[in-house]
N, C-alpha and C positions, 0 to 999 in steps of 0.2 A: 426551433432547431433541436435536432436530436442530440443527446448527450455525447454520442460518439463524434458527431461533427463539431460540437463545442470543444471537446477535448483536442481533436485534431487541429482546430484553429489556434487554441492556446499553445499547443506544442510548436506550431509552425513559427510563432513569434520569437522563439529562442530568447526569452526574457527571464530565464531562471525562476520559473513559477514555483513558489514555495507550496508544497503539498504535505500536510501532516498525515500521518498514518492513524488509522483507527481499527481496533479489534472488534468493535461492536457498534450497534446502532446509536446508543446513547452518546458516545464520544463523537460519532459522526455528526450528530445533531449539533453538538457544541462547535465543531469545525464549521458547519454551515452558518450557525448563528453569528459567528465571529467574522464572517465575510470572506473566508477562503474560497477559492474557485474550483477546487476538486478535493477528493478524499482518496487516500491510498489505503486499501484493505490489506493489512499487513499479515502475512503468514506467520511470522514470529509472534505477533501479538495474539493471533488466534490460538496458537499452540500454548503460549504463556497463560492467557486469560481463560480460554475455554477448557483446556486440558490440564492446566497447572504443570506444564511440561516444557522442556527446552525446545529450541528450534532445531530439531534433528530429524525432520522428515516423518513425524508421527501423525500429522493431520491427514485426513482423507479428502477426496474431491467433494463428497457429499457434505462434509462438515464445513468446508470453505464455501460451497454454493449456498448452504443454508444461511451462513453469516452474510454473504453478499445480498441475498434476497431480502433479508431483514433490513439491512442498511439501505438498499434501494427503495424499499417502502417508506423509510423514515426521512430520507433527504432527497432533494432534487439535483444535487451536484453530480457531475461525472465521477464514476468510480474506476480507479485503476486497481486491478486485483492481482495480488501475488499468487501465482499458480505453481510456484516451485518448479519442479522438473516436468510438469504436465502429467505427473502421476504415472509415468511409464514410458513406453516407446511412442513411435509416431502415431500408431493407431489410438493409443490412450490419449494422445494429444488432441486428436480429432474430437473425441468425446469431451475432453476437458473444455475446449473452446466452445463447443455447442452448449454445454451445460452452463458455463459461466456467462456466456452471452445472453442466454435466456434468463438467467438470474438477475441481470442488470449491469453487467460490466460494460464500461466504455473503452477500457484498455486492459490488456492482459499481459502480465509479465511472466516470461518463462526463462529457464536458466539451463546451463550446460553441465551441472554437477551430476555425478553418479548418484543414483538413487540407492539408499535414502540420503537426501541432501542434508546439509547443516548450515547454520547461520554463516553468512559470508564473512563475518569477522571472527569465526572460530578457526582453530588449527585443524589439520587433518582432512582437508577437502580433497576431492578428486574430480576431474572432469572427464566427460565421455569424449570419444574421438570426434574430431571436427565434422567429418562427413555425416555422422549420426545426428549431430545437432542441426546441421543444415537441413536434413530431411525432416526433422521435427518442426523446424521453422516453416518449411514449405507446407507441411501438413496443417499447421496452425493458420497460415494465410489462406489456404484452400478451404478450410472448415468454416471460416466466418461467413455469416450471411450478410451482415452489414459491412460494406467495404471500408467504411470509416472507422470501424473497430480497430483500435491501435494495438499492434503486436509489438511488444517490447522484449527484445532478446538480450539476456544478461549473460556475461561470462565471468566465471570465478577463476580464470586462468592466471590472473596477476600473481596470486600467492603461490602458484605451483610452477608456472613456466616463465614468469616474468612479464613485464609490461609489454615488450615488443610482441610476444606471442598473443597476449590478450588483445592488443589492438588489431593484429592480423585476424584473429577470430571474429572480432566485432565487425571488421570490414567484410568478412565473408558472410556474416549474418545479414548485413545490409544488402548484399548482392542476392541473398536468398529471399528477400522480401520483407524483412523486419522494418517496421516504421521508425523505430527508435532502437538504439542499443545502449547498453548499461555495463560498463566495466566496473565490477565491484572491487572495493577496498584498495584504491590507489592510496599511497602513503605520503605523498608530498604534493605541494601546490604545482610543482613542475610537471608531475605526472597527470594531474587534473588538466592542466593546460594542453598537454600533448593529446590527451583523449579527445577533447573538444575540437582540436585543430585537425587531427589526422583521420577522423572517421566522418564520412560525408553526411550521414543522416543525423537527426537531432539526438542529443545525449541526455542521460540521466546521471545526476550525482546523488549519492546516498550518504547522508550525514548521520552517523550513529554516535550518540553521546557516549564517550568511553571507548569508541571503536578506533579503527586504524586510520580513517580518512580525516584530514584537517578540515576545519570549518572556516573558510575565509569570508563567509557572509554572502548574501544574495547578490549584492552589487558586483562583487568581484567575479562571482560565477557567471553572472550575465555578461560581463565584459569578456570572459573566456568563450562564451557562446553556448552555454548549457541551456537546455529547454526546461528541464524539471529538476528541482532539488527536493528530495525526499527527506523528511524527518519522521521515519517510519514508526518509531516507538517512543517519541518524546512524551506523548500523552500517557502512555502506559507507565513509563518511568516516573513521571510526575505523580500519577495517581498512586503508584506503589509507595513512593517516598511519603506522600501525605498520609496514606493509610497507616503506614508504620508509625509515623509521628503521633497521629491522633490516638491510635490504639495503645501505644506505650503510655501516653498520658492518661487514658481511661483506665488502663490496668493499674498504674501506679497511684493515681489520685482518686479513683472512684467517681469521677465526673468529667464533663467536657469543658468545665469553666475555663481552664487555662489554655485551651486550644480552640475556643469558639471562633476566633478569627481565621482559622484554617478550614472552616466548614462552609459549604454553600448554604445559603439561607433556604428555608422551606419554600419560599416564593421562587427563588432562583432554580431550585430543583424542579418545580412544577413547570416553570417556563421552558426549561430544557427539554421537557417531553411534550410540549405544546398542549398542556392540559386545557387551556382556553378553547382551542379548536375542537377538542373532544367534548367539552361542555356544550359548545354550540351545536354539535351533531346530536348530542343527547336531547337538547331542547327541540331540534327540528323533527326528530322521530318519536317524540314522546306521544303517547296515546292520549285521547281525550279524557279517559277515565283517570289516568295518572295526573293530568293537569287539574282535573276537578277535585283531586285529593280523595 
């Protein structure tokens, strides 16, 4: 089964599938090794980890596509890719879908912010007119070659125009052909429940540690009817915290002795990059002269 079809099937179940975000191939391998069913390629994570910059629209399509291609090579899971605003207008959206589909995306998330966008949990956001976003969604739907490629349309209107307008936008996105919609940054459980109830297509919930949306847990979100629950940057935040703790200890103590239990073992590190499989390939293609020493 193609990854696009696998993802479409998982979404159709509306079981609040937990999907961690990854900014790179290494963390995506950890996600796969731990038994998750899909990976979210996080735009904020790419900006933070690849550029050392905030999520304010600084990444480019080629940078995102390069990351997607690397992750697609490293794991077999379906990838949902954060494509921000599509990097421009409806014509840019056509190219964005084509490029990311070739790179290995099984689902592509686009949003209605004014470019350059910013993190959905930041202040100061703006959204484009509804009719412009509808045309960008239609362009995305028309551009995909695989009809099972999932187009996820996000609105950031909740923080600007209120929940009613955000739901109206999401309903219009569904009519335009979006497979899922995503109302970003609701602030109460009641708002989450309304989103899942009032929009006919499958829904995404985005849980950001320290962000605006409460985290009621997967079971409650499944009861509401959500299809996907993103934890887009939990890995990045965990890695950043651990890195700080270990480096502070190294700076202050001159050794890793006091923080050894916070480090992955050498063996775990090699397992995470599938070194055994690369060793097997090396043996398979080794020349006779090399074997004979």
